[in-house]
Structure formats: C-alpha cells, structure tokens
KEROFI-298553 format. One record per atom (N, C-alpha, C): residue in three letters; atom name; x, y, z. Coordinates in steps of 0.2 Angstrom, whole numbers, always signed. Example, Ala and Ser with C-alpha at 12.3 -4.5 7.8 and 13.67 -1.06 7.14 Angstrom:
2
<atom residuo="ALA" atomo="N" px="+66" py="-28" pz="+39"/>
<atom residuo="ALA" atomo="CA" px="+62" py="-22" pz="+39"/>
<atom residuo="ALA" atomo="C" px="+66" py="-16" pz="+39"/>
<atom residuo="SER" atomo="N" px="+64" py="-11" pz="+35"/>
<atom residuo="SER" atomo="CA" px="+68" py="-5" pz="+36"/>
<atom residuo="SER" atomo="C" px="+64" py="+0" pz="+39"/>
This chain:
73
<atom residuo="GLU" atomo="N" px="+40" py="+723" pz="+250"/>
<atom residuo="GLU" atomo="CA" px="+46" py="+724" pz="+248"/>
<atom residuo="GLU" atomo="C" px="+50" py="+730" pz="+251"/>
<atom residuo="ILE" atomo="N" px="+46" py="+735" pz="+252"/>
<atom residuo="ILE" atomo="CA" px="+49" py="+741" pz="+256"/>
<atom residuo="ILE" atomo="C" px="+45" py="+741" pz="+262"/>
<atom residuo="CYS" atomo="N" px="+48" py="+740" pz="+268"/>
<atom residuo="CYS" atomo="CA" px="+45" py="+740" pz="+274"/>
<atom residuo="CYS" atomo="C" px="+45" py="+746" pz="+278"/>
<atom residuo="SER" atomo="N" px="+40" py="+748" pz="+282"/>
<atom residuo="SER" atomo="CA" px="+40" py="+753" pz="+287"/>
<atom residuo="SER" atomo="C" px="+38" py="+751" pz="+294"/>
<atom residuo="PRO" atomo="N" px="+41" py="+753" pz="+299"/>
<atom residuo="PRO" atomo="CA" px="+39" py="+751" pz="+306"/>
<atom residuo="PRO" atomo="C" px="+33" py="+755" pz="+308"/>
<atom residuo="THR" atomo="N" px="+30" py="+759" pz="+305"/>
<atom residuo="THR" atomo="CA" px="+25" py="+763" pz="+307"/>
<atom residuo="THR" atomo="C" px="+18" py="+763" pz="+304"/>
<atom residuo="VAL" atomo="N" px="+18" py="+761" pz="+297"/>
<atom residuo="VAL" atomo="CA" px="+12" py="+760" pz="+294"/>
<atom residuo="VAL" atomo="C" px="+13" py="+755" pz="+288"/>
<atom residuo="THR" atomo="N" px="+7" py="+752" pz="+287"/>
<atom residuo="THR" atomo="CA" px="+7" py="+747" pz="+281"/>
<atom residuo="THR" atomo="C" px="+2" py="+750" pz="+276"/>
<atom residuo="ALA" atomo="N" px="+4" py="+750" pz="+270"/>
<atom residuo="ALA" atomo="CA" px="+0" py="+752" pz="+264"/>
<atom residuo="ALA" atomo="C" px="-2" py="+745" pz="+260"/>
<atom residuo="ALA" atomo="N" px="-9" py="+745" pz="+258"/>
<atom residuo="ALA" atomo="CA" px="-11" py="+740" pz="+254"/>
<atom residuo="ALA" atomo="C" px="-16" py="+743" pz="+249"/>
<atom residuo="LYS" atomo="N" px="-16" py="+739" pz="+243"/>
<atom residuo="LYS" atomo="CA" px="-21" py="+741" pz="+238"/>
<atom residuo="LYS" atomo="C" px="-28" py="+741" pz="+240"/>
<atom residuo="VAL" atomo="N" px="-32" py="+745" pz="+238"/>
<atom residuo="VAL" atomo="CA" px="-39" py="+745" pz="+238"/>
<atom residuo="VAL" atomo="C" px="-41" py="+739" pz="+234"/>
<atom residuo="PRO" atomo="N" px="-45" py="+734" pz="+237"/>
<atom residuo="PRO" atomo="CA" px="-46" py="+728" pz="+233"/>
<atom residuo="PRO" atomo="C" px="-51" py="+729" pz="+227"/>
<atom residuo="ALA" atomo="N" px="-50" py="+725" pz="+222"/>
<atom residuo="ALA" atomo="CA" px="-55" py="+725" pz="+216"/>
<atom residuo="ALA" atomo="C" px="-62" py="+725" pz="+219"/>
<atom residuo="GLY" atomo="N" px="-66" py="+729" pz="+216"/>
<atom residuo="GLY" atomo="CA" px="-73" py="+729" pz="+218"/>
<atom residuo="GLY" atomo="C" px="-75" py="+734" pz="+223"/>
<atom residuo="TRP" atomo="N" px="-70" py="+737" pz="+226"/>
<atom residuo="TRP" atomo="CA" px="-71" py="+742" pz="+231"/>
<atom residuo="TRP" atomo="C" px="-69" py="+749" pz="+229"/>
<atom residuo="THR" atomo="N" px="-72" py="+754" pz="+231"/>
<atom residuo="THR" atomo="CA" px="-69" py="+761" pz="+231"/>
<atom residuo="THR" atomo="C" px="-66" py="+762" pz="+238"/>
<atom residuo="TRP" atomo="N" px="-61" py="+767" pz="+238"/>
<atom residuo="TRP" atomo="CA" px="-59" py="+769" pz="+245"/>
<atom residuo="TRP" atomo="C" px="-64" py="+772" pz="+249"/>
<atom residuo="PRO" atomo="N" px="-69" py="+776" pz="+246"/>
<atom residuo="PRO" atomo="CA" px="-74" py="+779" pz="+251"/>
<atom residuo="PRO" atomo="C" px="-79" py="+773" pz="+254"/>
<atom residuo="ASP" atomo="N" px="-80" py="+769" pz="+249"/>
<atom residuo="ASP" atomo="CA" px="-85" py="+763" pz="+252"/>
<atom residuo="ASP" atomo="C" px="-81" py="+759" pz="+257"/>
<atom residuo="LEU" atomo="N" px="-75" py="+757" pz="+256"/>
<atom residuo="LEU" atomo="CA" px="-72" py="+753" pz="+260"/>
<atom residuo="LEU" atomo="C" px="-71" py="+756" pz="+267"/>
<atom residuo="ASP" atomo="N" px="-69" py="+763" pz="+267"/>
<atom residuo="ASP" atomo="CA" px="-68" py="+767" pz="+273"/>
<atom residuo="ASP" atomo="C" px="-74" py="+767" pz="+277"/>
<atom residuo="GLN" atomo="N" px="-80" py="+768" pz="+273"/>
<atom residuo="GLN" atomo="CA" px="-86" py="+769" pz="+277"/>
<atom residuo="GLN" atomo="C" px="-88" py="+762" pz="+280"/>
<atom residuo="VAL" atomo="N" px="-87" py="+757" pz="+277"/>
<atom residuo="VAL" atomo="CA" px="-89" py="+750" pz="+280"/>
<atom residuo="VAL" atomo="C" px="-85" py="+749" pz="+286"/>
<atom residuo="LEU" atomo="N" px="-78" py="+750" pz="+285"/>
<atom residuo="LEU" atomo="CA" px="-74" py="+749" pz="+291"/>
<atom residuo="LEU" atomo="C" px="-75" py="+753" pz="+297"/>
<atom residuo="ARG" atomo="N" px="-77" py="+759" pz="+296"/>
<atom residuo="ARG" atomo="CA" px="-79" py="+764" pz="+301"/>
<atom residuo="ARG" atomo="C" px="-85" py="+762" pz="+305"/>
<atom residuo="GLN" atomo="N" px="-90" py="+759" pz="+301"/>
<atom residuo="GLN" atomo="CA" px="-96" py="+756" pz="+304"/>
<atom residuo="GLN" atomo="C" px="-94" py="+751" pz="+309"/>
<atom residuo="ARG" atomo="N" px="-89" py="+747" pz="+308"/>
<atom residuo="ARG" atomo="CA" px="-87" py="+742" pz="+312"/>
<atom residuo="ARG" atomo="C" px="-82" py="+744" pz="+317"/>
<atom residuo="GLY" atomo="N" px="-80" py="+750" pz="+317"/>
<atom residuo="GLY" atomo="CA" px="-76" py="+753" pz="+322"/>
<atom residuo="GLY" atomo="C" px="-68" py="+753" pz="+321"/>
<atom residuo="MET" atomo="N" px="-67" py="+752" pz="+314"/>
<atom residuo="MET" atomo="CA" px="-60" py="+752" pz="+312"/>
<atom residuo="MET" atomo="C" px="-59" py="+758" pz="+308"/>
<atom residuo="VAL" atomo="N" px="-54" py="+762" pz="+310"/>
<atom residuo="VAL" atomo="CA" px="-52" py="+769" pz="+306"/>
<atom residuo="VAL" atomo="C" px="-45" py="+768" pz="+304"/>
<atom residuo="ILE" atomo="N" px="-45" py="+768" pz="+297"/>
<atom residuo="ILE" atomo="CA" px="-38" py="+768" pz="+294"/>
<atom residuo="ILE" atomo="C" px="-38" py="+774" pz="+289"/>
<atom residuo="GLY" atomo="N" px="-32" py="+775" pz="+286"/>
<atom residuo="GLY" atomo="CA" px="-31" py="+781" pz="+282"/>
<atom residuo="GLY" atomo="C" px="-31" py="+779" pz="+275"/>
<atom residuo="GLY" atomo="N" px="-33" py="+784" pz="+271"/>
<atom residuo="GLY" atomo="CA" px="-32" py="+784" pz="+263"/>
<atom residuo="GLY" atomo="C" px="-26" py="+786" pz="+262"/>
<atom residuo="SER" atomo="N" px="-25" py="+788" pz="+255"/>
<atom residuo="SER" atomo="CA" px="-18" py="+790" pz="+253"/>
<atom residuo="SER" atomo="C" px="-19" py="+797" pz="+249"/>
<atom residuo="TYR" atomo="N" px="-14" py="+800" pz="+247"/>
<atom residuo="TYR" atomo="CA" px="-14" py="+806" pz="+244"/>
<atom residuo="TYR" atomo="C" px="-10" py="+806" pz="+237"/>
<atom residuo="GLY" atomo="N" px="-10" py="+811" pz="+233"/>
<atom residuo="GLY" atomo="CA" px="-7" py="+811" pz="+227"/>
<atom residuo="GLY" atomo="C" px="-8" py="+806" pz="+222"/>
<atom residuo="PRO" atomo="N" px="-3" py="+803" pz="+219"/>
<atom residuo="PRO" atomo="CA" px="-5" py="+798" pz="+214"/>
<atom residuo="PRO" atomo="C" px="-8" py="+791" pz="+216"/>
<atom residuo="LEU" atomo="N" px="-7" py="+790" pz="+223"/>
<atom residuo="LEU" atomo="CA" px="-10" py="+784" pz="+226"/>
<atom residuo="LEU" atomo="C" px="-17" py="+785" pz="+229"/>
<atom residuo="ALA" atomo="N" px="-19" py="+791" pz="+229"/>
<atom residuo="ALA" atomo="CA" px="-26" py="+793" pz="+231"/>
<atom residuo="ALA" atomo="C" px="-31" py="+788" pz="+229"/>
<atom residuo="ASP" atomo="N" px="-35" py="+785" pz="+233"/>
<atom residuo="ASP" atomo="CA" px="-40" py="+780" pz="+231"/>
<atom residuo="ASP" atomo="C" px="-38" py="+774" pz="+228"/>
<atom residuo="LYS" atomo="N" px="-31" py="+773" pz="+228"/>
<atom residuo="LYS" atomo="CA" px="-28" py="+766" pz="+226"/>
<atom residuo="LYS" atomo="C" px="-26" py="+762" pz="+232"/>
<atom residuo="VAL" atomo="N" px="-24" py="+765" pz="+237"/>
<atom residuo="VAL" atomo="CA" px="-21" py="+762" pz="+243"/>
<atom residuo="VAL" atomo="C" px="-24" py="+764" pz="+249"/>
<atom residuo="PHE" atomo="N" px="-24" py="+760" pz="+254"/>
<atom residuo="PHE" atomo="CA" px="-26" py="+763" pz="+261"/>
<atom residuo="PHE" atomo="C" px="-20" py="+761" pz="+266"/>
<atom residuo="ARG" atomo="N" px="-20" py="+765" pz="+271"/>
<atom residuo="ARG" atomo="CA" px="-14" py="+764" pz="+276"/>
<atom residuo="ARG" atomo="C" px="-17" py="+762" pz="+283"/>
<atom residuo="ILE" atomo="N" px="-13" py="+757" pz="+286"/>
<atom residuo="ILE" atomo="CA" px="-15" py="+755" pz="+292"/>
<atom residuo="ILE" atomo="C" px="-9" py="+757" pz="+297"/>
<atom residuo="GLY" atomo="N" px="-10" py="+761" pz="+302"/>
<atom residuo="GLY" atomo="CA" px="-5" py="+763" pz="+307"/>
<atom residuo="GLY" atomo="C" px="-4" py="+758" pz="+312"/>
<atom residuo="HIS" atomo="N" px="+2" py="+757" pz="+314"/>
<atom residuo="HIS" atomo="CA" px="+4" py="+752" pz="+319"/>
<atom residuo="HIS" atomo="C" px="+10" py="+755" pz="+323"/>
<atom residuo="MET" atomo="N" px="+9" py="+761" pz="+326"/>
<atom residuo="MET" atomo="CA" px="+14" py="+764" pz="+330"/>
<atom residuo="MET" atomo="C" px="+10" py="+767" pz="+336"/>
<atom residuo="GLY" atomo="N" px="+14" py="+769" pz="+341"/>
<atom residuo="GLY" atomo="CA" px="+11" py="+772" pz="+347"/>
<atom residuo="GLY" atomo="C" px="+6" py="+768" pz="+350"/>
<atom residuo="SER" atomo="N" px="+0" py="+771" pz="+351"/>
<atom residuo="SER" atomo="CA" px="-6" py="+768" pz="+355"/>
<atom residuo="SER" atomo="C" px="-9" py="+762" pz="+351"/>
<atom residuo="GLN" atomo="N" px="-7" py="+762" pz="+344"/>
<atom residuo="GLN" atomo="CA" px="-10" py="+757" pz="+340"/>
<atom residuo="GLN" atomo="C" px="-5" py="+751" pz="+339"/>
<atom residuo="ALA" atomo="N" px="+0" py="+751" pz="+343"/>
<atom residuo="ALA" atomo="CA" px="+5" py="+746" pz="+342"/>
<atom residuo="ALA" atomo="C" px="+4" py="+740" pz="+347"/>
<atom residuo="LYS" atomo="N" px="-2" py="+740" pz="+350"/>
<atom residuo="LYS" atomo="CA" px="-4" py="+734" pz="+354"/>
<atom residuo="LYS" atomo="C" px="-6" py="+728" pz="+350"/>
<atom residuo="GLN" atomo="N" px="-4" py="+722" pz="+351"/>
<atom residuo="GLN" atomo="CA" px="-6" py="+716" pz="+347"/>
<atom residuo="GLN" atomo="C" px="-13" py="+715" pz="+347"/>
<atom residuo="GLU" atomo="N" px="-17" py="+716" pz="+352"/>
<atom residuo="GLU" atomo="CA" px="-24" py="+715" pz="+353"/>
<atom residuo="GLU" atomo="C" px="-27" py="+720" pz="+347"/>
<atom residuo="LEU" atomo="N" px="-25" py="+726" pz="+347"/>
<atom residuo="LEU" atomo="CA" px="-28" py="+731" pz="+342"/>
<atom residuo="LEU" atomo="C" px="-27" py="+729" pz="+335"/>
<atom residuo="VAL" atomo="N" px="-21" py="+727" pz="+334"/>
<atom residuo="VAL" atomo="CA" px="-19" py="+725" pz="+327"/>
<atom residuo="VAL" atomo="C" px="-23" py="+718" pz="+325"/>
<atom residuo="GLU" atomo="N" px="-24" py="+714" pz="+330"/>
<atom residuo="GLU" atomo="CA" px="-27" py="+708" pz="+328"/>
<atom residuo="GLU" atomo="C" px="-35" py="+709" pz="+327"/>
<atom residuo="LYS" atomo="N" px="-38" py="+714" pz="+331"/>
<atom residuo="LYS" atomo="CA" px="-45" py="+716" pz="+330"/>
<atom residuo="LYS" atomo="C" px="-46" py="+719" pz="+324"/>
<atom residuo="GLY" atomo="N" px="-41" py="+723" pz="+322"/>
<atom residuo="GLY" atomo="CA" px="-42" py="+727" pz="+315"/>
<atom residuo="GLY" atomo="C" px="-41" py="+722" pz="+309"/>
<atom residuo="MET" atomo="N" px="-37" py="+717" pz="+310"/>
<atom residuo="MET" atomo="CA" px="-36" py="+712" pz="+304"/>
<atom residuo="MET" atomo="C" px="-42" py="+708" pz="+304"/>
<atom residuo="ASN" atomo="N" px="-45" py="+706" pz="+310"/>
<atom residuo="ASN" atomo="CA" px="-51" py="+702" pz="+310"/>
<atom residuo="ASN" atomo="C" px="-57" py="+706" pz="+306"/>
<atom residuo="ILE" atomo="N" px="-57" py="+712" pz="+308"/>
<atom residuo="ILE" atomo="CA" px="-63" py="+716" pz="+305"/>
<atom residuo="ILE" atomo="C" px="-62" py="+717" pz="+297"/>
<atom residuo="LEU" atomo="N" px="-55" py="+718" pz="+295"/>
<atom residuo="LEU" atomo="CA" px="-54" py="+719" pz="+288"/>
<atom residuo="LEU" atomo="C" px="-55" py="+712" pz="+285"/>
<atom residuo="GLU" atomo="N" px="-53" py="+707" pz="+287"/>
<atom residuo="GLU" atomo="CA" px="-54" py="+700" pz="+284"/>
<atom residuo="GLU" atomo="C" px="-62" py="+699" pz="+284"/>
<atom residuo="GLU" atomo="N" px="-66" py="+701" pz="+289"/>
<atom residuo="GLU" atomo="CA" px="-73" py="+700" pz="+288"/>
<atom residuo="GLU" atomo="C" px="-76" py="+704" pz="+283"/>
<atom residuo="VAL" atomo="N" px="-74" py="+710" pz="+283"/>
<atom residuo="VAL" atomo="CA" px="-77" py="+715" pz="+278"/>
<atom residuo="VAL" atomo="C" px="-75" py="+712" pz="+271"/>
<atom residuo="LEU" atomo="N" px="-69" py="+710" pz="+269"/>
<atom residuo="LEU" atomo="CA" px="-67" py="+709" pz="+263"/>
<atom residuo="LEU" atomo="C" px="-70" py="+702" pz="+261"/>
<atom residuo="LYS" atomo="N" px="-71" py="+697" pz="+265"/>
<atom residuo="LYS" atomo="CA" px="-74" py="+691" pz="+264"/>
<atom residuo="LYS" atomo="C" px="-82" py="+691" pz="+262"/>
<atom residuo="HIS" atomo="N" px="-85" py="+696" pz="+266"/>
<atom residuo="HIS" atomo="CA" px="-92" py="+696" pz="+265"/>
<atom residuo="HIS" atomo="C" px="-95" py="+702" pz="+262"/>
<atom residuo="GLY" atomo="N" px="-91" py="+706" pz="+260"/>
<atom residuo="GLY" atomo="CA" px="-93" py="+712" pz="+256"/>
<atom residuo="GLY" atomo="C" px="-96" py="+717" pz="+259"/>
<atom residuo="LYS" atomo="N" px="-100" py="+722" pz="+256"/>
<atom residuo="LYS" atomo="CA" px="-103" py="+727" pz="+259"/>
<atom residuo="LYS" atomo="C" px="-109" py="+725" pz="+262"/>
C-alpha cells in the first residue's frame, strides 16, 4: 500500500521470532535488517538500493527467503 524505492518491509512470519529468522538467513548468506520502535521484532526490512539493486542479488535473496520459509529452521 505504501511503497518505498529503497526498502521493503515484511511481517515476521508466524512461528518465527526475528532473532531466529535473522540467524537462519545469515547462515545461508542473506543479511537483512530488523526494525526499531513499535515494529521491533514484528517486521524485517530488505534493502534494494545501491549495490543491492542488482536483479541477480534480489532473486538470490528471494530464493533463500522462500527456501527458509518453506522448510523451516
């Protein structure tokens, strides 16, 4: 509904905590950001600007995220 050209925020999926999701993604080579304030541990942020704006990197990240969320911890 509200778009940003630099970052996408998504809810931490049910069954996950932000620290657990962050750890599993990092083990697979994907580093994304958590959030702050009232959204801390509720959403995570995926950057897509600058050096991260390459289609190959976005696709790789989405593939990793999909695999992790399908197969769990």
